[in-house]
C-alpha positions in Angstrom: -2.0 -10.0 -0.6 -0.8 -6.3 -2.3 0.9 -3.1 -0.3 1.1 -1.4 -2.9 4.0 1.6 -3.3 1.3 3.0 -6.1 -0.3 5.9 -3.7 -4.3 5.5 -1.8 -5.9 8.2 -4.5 -4.7 5.7 -7.6 -7.5 2.8 -6.6 -10.5 3.0 -7.2 -13.4 2.4 -4.7 -13.1 -1.9 -4.5 -9.2 -1.0 -5.1 -9.5 1.0 -1.8 -11.4 -1.6 0.5 -9.0 -4.5 -0.9 -6.3 -2.2 -0.2 -7.4 -1.3 3.7 -7.8 -5.5 4.4 -4.7 -6.1 2.8 -3.3 -3.7 5.1 -5.0 -4.4 8.0 -4.1 -8.7 7.2 -0.5 -7.7 7.3 -0.9 -5.3 10.2 -2.3 -8.8 12.0 0.9 -11.0 10.7 3.0 -8.4 12.2 1.8 -8.7 15.2 1.8 -12.0 15.3 -1.8 -12.2 15.0 -2.5 -14.9 12.5 -0.6 -17.7 12.1 -1.2 -17.2 7.5 1.1 -15.0 5.4 4.1 -15.0 7.8 5.7 -15.5 4.2 4.2 -12.7 1.7 6.8 -11.7 0.3 5.0 -8.4 0.0 5.4 -7.7 4.0 9.3 -8.2 3.2 9.7 -4.4 3.5 7.9 -3.4 6.2 9.5 -6.6 8.6 12.9 -5.1 7.6 11.7 -1.3 8.9 13.2 -0.2 12.4 9.4 -0.7 14.2 7.7 -2.7 11.3 4.3 -2.6 12.9 4.6 1.0 12.6 5.6 0.8 9.1 2.2 -0.4 8.6 0.4 1.4 11.0 1.6 5.0 9.2 0.3 3.0 5.7 -2.8 2.1 6.6 -3.1 6.2 8.2 -2.4 6.8 4.3 -5.5 4.6 2.9 -7.8 6.0 6.0 -6.9 9.3 4.6 -8.1 9.0 1.4 -11.5 6.8 2.2 -11.7 9.8 4.8 -11.6 12.2 2.2 -14.1 10.3 -0.1 -16.4 9.7 2.9 -16.0 5.7 3.5 -15.8 5.1 7.1 -13.8 2.8 7.5 -12.5 2.5 11.2 -9.5 4.2 11.6 -9.5 2.2 15.7 -8.5 -1.0 13.4 -4.9 1.0 13.0 -2.0 0.1 15.8 -1.2 2.1 18.2 2.5 2.9 17.3 4.5 6.3 17.1 4.8 7.9 13.6 7.4 6.3 11.2 11.0 8.7 11.9 11.6 8.8 8.0 10.1 7.9 4.6 10.2 4.2 4.0 13.0 3.9 0.5 11.3 1.8 -2.0 12.8 1.7 -6.1 11.5 3.3 -9.0 11.3 0.1 -10.0 9.1 -2.3 -8.1 7.1 1.6 -7.9 7.2 1.9 -11.7 6.0 -2.2 -11.1 3.1 -2.4 -9.4 2.0 1.0 -10.9 1.6 -0.5 -14.9 -0.1 -3.7 -12.8 -2.7 -1.6 -11.5 -3.1 0.1 -15.3 -4.2 -3.4 -15.9 -6.4 -3.5 -13.2 -8.4 -0.6 -13.7 -8.5 -1.8 -17.3 -10.2 -4.4 -16.8 -12.3 -3.6 -13.9 -13.2 0.6 -14.5 -12.4 1.7 -17.3 -13.2 5.6 -15.9 -11.0 5.2 -13.1 -8.4 4.4 -15.8 -9.2 7.4 -17.6 -9.0 9.6 -14.3 -5.5 8.2 -13.9 -3.5 8.3 -17.4 -4.8 12.0 -16.7 -3.1 12.8 -14.0 0.6 12.0 -12.1 1.7 8.8 -10.8 2.3 8.9 -7.3 3.7 7.1 -4.6 1.5 6.6 -0.8 2.9 9.1 1.2 5.2 6.6 3.7 7.2 5.5 0.8 10.8 7.6 -0.4 11.2 6.1 -3.9 15.3 5.3 -4.6 16.6 4.6 -7.8 16.2 0.3 -8.9 14.9 -2.4 -10.5 11.6 -4.2 -9.3 12.3 -5.7 -6.0 14.0 -8.9 -5.1 10.5 -10.1 -2.9 7.6 -9.2 -6.3 6.4 -11.9 -8.1 6.7 -10.7 -11.7 
């Protein structure tokens, strides 16, 4: 499971589908609806939010918005009904940069055309995150 700090616009089609599925799995975990993945380190920042379900729902809405813009039909009814986030979640620039490099490695192997497209633009974070100073997070598996 990877809950990316990177904006979903940077994901190739398989990456966008994977982000949606993994986000839905994370939502099930945070809602107590599955026994698997309950200790997964990628959930740490969502658990730290004032309302973890609202945080993951906002994350999924961002992925859904990108999918819709591409003409995909992800089922928005699967996103938990939760109040909007009051403020963006902090995430370190080091974590973001680590994930960006990780994504570039994945794209190099899986979709070189998408990689070239991403290298031409500016890396951006998922809209729910506000980048702050700091390194790779301690929960990340480096």
